[in-house]
C-alpha positions in Angstrom: 108.2 107.7 125.6 106.1 108.9 122.8 103.6 106.8 121.2 102.0 108.5 117.4 99.4 107.1 115.9 98.3 108.8 113.0 95.2 109.8 114.7 97.0 111.0 117.8 99.3 113.0 115.0 96.5 114.6 113.9 95.6 116.2 117.9 99.3 117.0 118.8 100.2 118.7 115.2 96.9 120.5 115.1 98.0 123.4 117.3 101.5 123.3 116.1 101.0 124.6 112.8 103.8 126.8 110.8 103.3 129.2 108.3 104.7 127.5 105.0 108.6 128.9 104.4 109.5 132.0 102.8 111.4 132.0 100.0 114.4 132.8 102.2 114.0 129.4 104.1 111.8 127.6 106.7 110.7 130.0 109.3 111.8 132.2 107.6 115.9 131.4 107.5 118.5 133.8 105.5 119.8 132.1 102.3 123.5 132.8 104.5 122.3 130.0 106.6 119.0 127.9 106.6 117.5 126.4 109.3 117.6 123.2 107.6 118.7 120.2 109.9 116.0 118.1 111.6 115.9 113.9 112.5 113.5 111.7 114.1 114.0 108.3 114.5 110.6 106.4 114.9 110.2 102.3 115.5 108.1 100.7 112.9 105.6 98.9 115.0 104.8 100.2 118.0 104.8 104.0 116.3 107.1 104.9 119.5 109.3 108.1 119.0 113.1 107.2 120.1 114.4 110.5 118.9 113.1 113.6 117.8 115.5 116.8 117.0 113.3 119.4 115.6 111.0 117.0 114.6 107.9 119.6 113.5 109.6 122.3 112.2 108.6 123.2 108.6 112.0 121.5 106.3 111.7 121.3 102.5 111.1 117.2 101.7 112.9 117.5 97.8 112.5 114.2 96.2 111.2 112.4 99.5 107.7 113.7 97.9 108.0 110.7 95.7 107.7 108.7 98.6 104.0 109.8 98.8 103.7 110.3 95.3 104.6 105.7 94.9 101.7 106.0 98.6 99.1 107.8 96.1 99.8 105.0 93.6 100.2 102.0 95.1 96.8 103.2 96.9 94.7 103.5 92.9 96.6 99.7 92.7 94.9 98.7 95.8 91.7 99.7 94.5 91.7 99.1 91.0 92.1 102.4 89.0 95.5 101.4 88.1 97.7 98.0 87.1 101.0 97.2 87.0 100.4 96.9 83.0 98.7 100.4 82.3 100.8 102.5 80.2 101.6 105.8 81.6 101.9 108.7 79.1 105.2 111.1 78.8 103.0 114.1 78.1 105.2 117.9 77.3 105.0 118.8 80.8 106.6 115.8 81.6 108.9 115.6 78.9 110.1 119.4 80.1 110.8 118.6 83.8 114.9 119.0 84.7 117.2 116.2 86.5 116.8 113.6 87.6 114.9 112.7 85.3 114.8 108.9 82.2 114.3 111.8 79.7 111.6 110.1 77.6 110.2 112.2 74.6 107.0 114.1 74.5 104.6 110.9 73.5 107.1 107.7 74.9 105.0 105.0 77.4 106.2 102.9 80.1 104.2 100.8 82.5 102.5 101.4 86.2 105.6 98.9 86.9 108.4 100.6 85.7 107.4 104.0 86.5 107.3 102.9 90.4 110.9 101.6 89.7 111.7 104.8 88.4 110.4 106.7 91.0 112.4 104.6 93.8 115.4 103.9 92.1 116.3 107.0 89.4 114.2 109.4 91.0 112.9 110.8 88.1 111.2 113.8 87.9 109.5 113.6 84.5 107.9 110.3 85.3 106.6 111.4 88.7 104.7 114.1 86.1 103.4 111.8 84.0 101.9 109.8 87.0 100.3 112.7 88.8 98.5 113.9 85.1 97.4 109.9 84.5 96.0 110.1 88.2 94.8 113.2 88.4 94.8 114.6 85.4 97.3 117.3 86.1 100.0 118.2 88.5 98.0 120.6 90.4 95.2 118.2 91.3 97.6 115.7 92.6 99.3 118.1 95.1 95.6 119.2 96.5 94.9 114.9 96.2 98.0 114.4 98.1 98.2 117.2 100.5 94.5 115.7 101.3 95.2 112.0 102.2 98.6 113.2 103.9 96.3 114.6 106.3 94.7 112.1 106.9 97.4 109.5 107.4 98.8 112.5 110.4 100.8 114.2 108.3 99.3 117.3 108.7 102.3 119.4 108.9 103.0 119.1 105.4 101.5 120.6 102.3 102.1 119.3 98.5 101.8 121.0 96.1 104.0 118.4 93.3 104.6 115.3 92.6 108.3 115.2 92.5 110.1 117.8 95.3 111.5 120.3 92.8 111.6 123.6 95.1 108.4 125.3 95.7 108.2 127.5 98.5 104.7 125.5 99.2 105.8 122.5 99.5 106.7 121.6 102.9 106.3 118.7 105.1 108.7 117.8 108.7 110.7 115.2 109.5 108.0 113.7 111.5 105.3 113.2 108.9 108.1 111.7 106.9 109.0 109.4 109.4 105.4 108.7 109.6 105.1 108.4 105.8 107.5 106.2 105.6 105.8 103.3 108.0 102.7 104.3 106.5 104.0 103.3 102.8 105.7 100.1 105.0 102.1 99.4 106.4 99.5 99.2 104.1 101.4 98.0 100.8 103.6 95.8 102.1 103.6 94.0 99.5 105.3 97.3 97.5 107.6 98.2 99.6 110.4 96.5 98.2 110.4 98.3 95.3 112.0 101.4 97.6 115.0 98.9 98.2 116.2 98.0 94.6 119.6 98.5 94.7 119.5 98.8 90.5 116.9 99.4 87.4 118.0 98.5 83.9 115.9 100.8 81.9 115.7 101.2 77.6 119.1 100.0 77.5 120.2 101.7 80.1 121.8 100.5 84.2 120.5 102.9 87.1 121.8 102.7 90.3 119.6 103.2 94.0 120.5 106.8 95.5 120.5 105.3 98.6 124.0 104.4 99.3 123.5 102.7 102.5 121.4 100.1 100.5 124.4 99.6 98.8 126.8 98.5 101.9 125.3 95.3 102.2 124.1 96.8 105.8 120.7 96.4 107.1 118.8 99.5 105.7 116.3 98.1 103.1 115.0 101.1 102.1 113.0 104.1 101.6 114.5 107.4 99.9 117.0 110.0 99.4 116.1 113.9 98.5 118.1 116.9 97.5 118.2 120.6 97.0 119.9 123.0 97.8 117.2 124.7 99.6 116.7 121.1 101.5 120.2 120.2 101.9 120.6 116.8 101.5 117.4 114.5 102.7 117.1 111.0 104.0 114.3 108.5 105.4 115.4 105.1 105.8 114.5 101.7 107.4 116.0 98.4 109.4 115.5 95.6 110.6 117.5 93.7 113.2 116.5 91.6 116.0 113.1 91.5 115.0 113.0 95.0 115.2 112.5 97.8 112.5 113.2 101.5 113.0 112.8 104.4 110.4 114.8 107.3 110.9 114.7 110.4 109.0 117.5 113.3 108.6 117.1 116.1 106.7 119.8 119.3 106.0 122.6 117.6 105.6 125.3 118.9 104.1 126.6 116.1 101.8 125.4 112.8 100.6 128.6 111.0 102.7 127.6 113.1 106.1 124.0 112.4 105.9 124.6 108.6 105.4 127.0 108.9 107.9 124.1 110.5 110.5 121.8 108.1 109.3 123.6 104.9 110.4 125.2 106.6 113.4 121.1 107.1 114.5 119.7 103.7 113.4 122.9 101.9 115.0 122.1 103.8 118.3 118.2 103.1 118.5 118.4 99.8 117.8 120.7 100.3 121.0 118.4 102.1 122.8 115.8 99.1 122.5 117.8 96.5 123.3 118.9 97.8 126.2 115.2 99.1 127.3 114.2 95.3 126.8 116.9 94.0 128.8 116.1 96.4 131.4 119.6 98.2 131.6 118.8 101.1 130.2 117.6 103.7 133.1 116.7 106.9 130.3 114.2 107.5 127.8 114.9 106.7 124.9 115.4 110.2 124.1 118.3 110.8 127.0 119.4 107.4 125.4 120.7 108.9 122.6 121.9 112.2 123.8 123.7 110.2 126.4 125.8 109.5 123.7 126.5 112.4 122.1 122.7 113.3 120.4 122.0 116.0 122.2 121.7 119.6 121.3 125.3 121.1 122.9 126.4 118.8 119.6 125.6 121.8 117.6 128.4 123.5 118.6 130.6 120.9 118.8 132.3 120.3 115.3 134.0 116.9 115.8 131.2 115.6 117.6 128.5 113.1 115.9 126.2 115.5 115.1 128.1 118.7 113.4 125.3 120.1 111.2 123.1 120.3 113.8 120.2 122.7 114.9 119.9 126.5 114.7 120.7 128.9 111.8 124.4 129.9 112.5 125.9 126.7 114.2 129.1 125.4 112.3 128.4 123.5 109.0 125.0 125.1 108.0 126.1 128.1 105.5 125.1 127.4 102.3 127.7 126.0 100.4 128.5 127.6 97.2 126.0 127.9 94.6 126.9 125.1 91.4 126.0 126.7 88.3 122.9 127.3 87.5 120.8 124.6 85.3 123.4 121.8 86.4 122.2 118.3 88.2 123.4 117.8 91.8 124.6 114.4 93.6 122.1 112.2 93.8 119.6 113.4 90.5 119.0 116.8 92.8 118.2 119.6 90.8 120.5 122.7 90.9 118.7 124.6 88.6 118.5 128.3 88.1 116.0 130.0 91.1 116.9 127.1 93.2 115.8 127.8 96.9 118.5 128.1 99.7 
């Protein structure tokens, strides 16, 4: 069993720092077969790591970045630097961000409460920049502040240079760090966690649906955040409660939103089964062994019909890059597919 509390995570990860990825992808993988997959399942209450696959490998967080941005917003609300009624001004830089966004013109304003929903539900890049500028004066200063706070939370392999997760080779995290972030936001700000489970939001005469499809299926998932760029693949940090236990599951590098969602659901279900079996003393394996005995071992990478057909290293089935859509188009879940997007 592995228990990872923030202080312990700092000690463990300090010697495991990996340099930021090059333009060809994390760890210098080729553009044709980027290493993108990583996954963890974490017990939110105890901090025990139940399952890990490439959990400390650097990956692009994409729009899961906005959980870090909102952590900073929630902290400002707690300290009184912000209130939910404060007005956030859309700057020219914010207005110029690519989709997904609200598309507000420079000079428009919205409340902090609306801005939070814009990030949690719509994953709005323009509003993320406006919040960063409001809190720190500039995107660059906000990135430095976010990185420092992330390291204090034990996310020592994470570097943030922007508040939205649009492609930048310097902006990296890990599946483990993103699980620790999800744990921190619900632990430190339970009064605001419900924003991440909001299925729909109406603003300025338009209805927006949360990009997290697992919220829509009536299951047990109640947050947290999706992400997608061509460089990252389909990412999801999710949390659910069953029989009084809360688990956090992070999957990075999915081929499609559907396959990623199915994989997250399967890992979550197996995690709850593992916890129940260990509580009943009917499981002889470790939690990791429980997962691997049910088909989540590294050998699944070579089995296109297995539960993890896009697992593991470059060149494994399903990891070849998908054909790139035309420049300047917007991908599923509002992910950017702009010119120069990383692969």
